[in-house]
C-alpha positions in Angstrom: 107.7 92.9 105.7 106.4 96.5 105.3 106.0 97.1 109.0 109.0 99.5 109.3 108.1 101.6 106.2 104.3 101.9 106.3 102.6 104.8 108.1 99.9 103.7 110.6 97.1 104.5 108.1 98.5 102.0 105.6 99.0 99.4 108.3 95.3 99.8 109.2 94.3 99.5 105.5 96.0 96.1 105.4 93.8 94.8 108.1 90.8 94.7 105.8 90.3 93.0 102.4 93.2 94.8 101.0 95.8 92.8 103.0 94.9 89.4 101.7 94.4 90.7 98.2 97.9 92.3 98.1 99.5 89.2 99.7 98.0 86.9 97.1 99.1 89.2 94.3 102.6 89.5 95.7 102.9 85.7 95.9 101.7 85.3 92.4 103.9 88.0 91.0 107.1 86.7 92.7 106.3 83.0 92.1 109.0 82.8 89.4 111.4 85.2 90.9 112.0 88.9 91.5 113.5 89.8 88.0 110.4 91.8 87.1 110.4 93.7 90.3 114.1 94.5 89.9 113.5 95.7 86.3 110.7 97.9 87.6 112.9 99.4 90.2 115.7 100.0 87.7 113.3 101.9 85.5 113.1 104.5 88.2 116.6 105.7 87.3 116.6 104.9 83.5 115.7 107.0 80.5 112.3 106.0 79.2 112.9 107.3 75.7 110.3 110.1 75.8 109.5 113.3 77.7 106.6 113.1 80.2 105.4 116.5 78.9 104.8 114.8 75.5 102.1 112.5 76.8 98.7 113.5 75.3 96.4 110.8 76.6 94.2 111.5 79.7 96.1 110.8 83.0 94.8 110.6 86.5 97.7 111.0 89.0 97.2 110.1 92.7 99.8 110.8 95.5 99.3 110.4 99.2 101.0 112.9 101.5 102.0 110.2 104.0 103.3 107.8 101.3 106.7 106.4 102.4 107.2 104.2 99.3 106.9 107.1 96.8 108.0 110.5 98.1 105.2 113.1 98.1 107.6 115.5 96.3 107.9 113.0 93.5 104.2 113.1 93.0 104.3 116.9 92.9 107.1 116.8 90.4 105.2 114.4 88.2 102.2 116.7 88.4 104.3 119.5 87.0 105.7 117.3 84.2 102.4 115.8 83.0 100.6 118.7 81.3 96.9 118.3 81.4 96.9 115.5 84.0 94.2 115.4 86.6 96.1 115.5 89.8 94.9 114.2 93.2 97.5 115.2 95.9 95.8 113.7 98.9 96.7 115.2 102.3 95.2 112.4 104.4 96.4 109.3 102.4 99.5 107.1 102.4 100.4 104.6 99.7 97.9 101.8 100.4 95.0 104.0 101.5 94.8 105.2 97.9 93.7 101.7 97.0 91.4 101.3 99.9 89.7 104.7 99.6 89.7 105.7 95.9 89.3 102.7 93.7 85.6 103.5 92.9 86.5 107.0 91.9 89.4 105.8 89.8 87.2 103.3 88.0 84.6 106.0 87.3 87.3 108.2 85.9 88.6 105.4 83.6 85.0 104.7 82.3 84.6 108.4 81.6 87.9 108.8 79.7 88.2 105.4 78.0 
């Protein structure tokens, strides 16, 4: 389903353990319909009721340069809005390679901050 939108690096990431893991999660998430996914997508263009610059908890923001699902410029924009966030703008990652390559680092960051 994602063949046309994924960069090669993300397609390769799906060949390992990540592919079956994501497929299982997608099946489970959509078992009762797509309403949650739709609501999530609608939140992209809705007011959240607060300014991103008001967030004061620790934030780790990842964005892959080759991501075709979330534009790289959006990650850069978020980085400017989230004052004090630790930002990882990754020049060699896509969308899915962030999962494949950086989960241990993300878990370590979470343990350190929470």
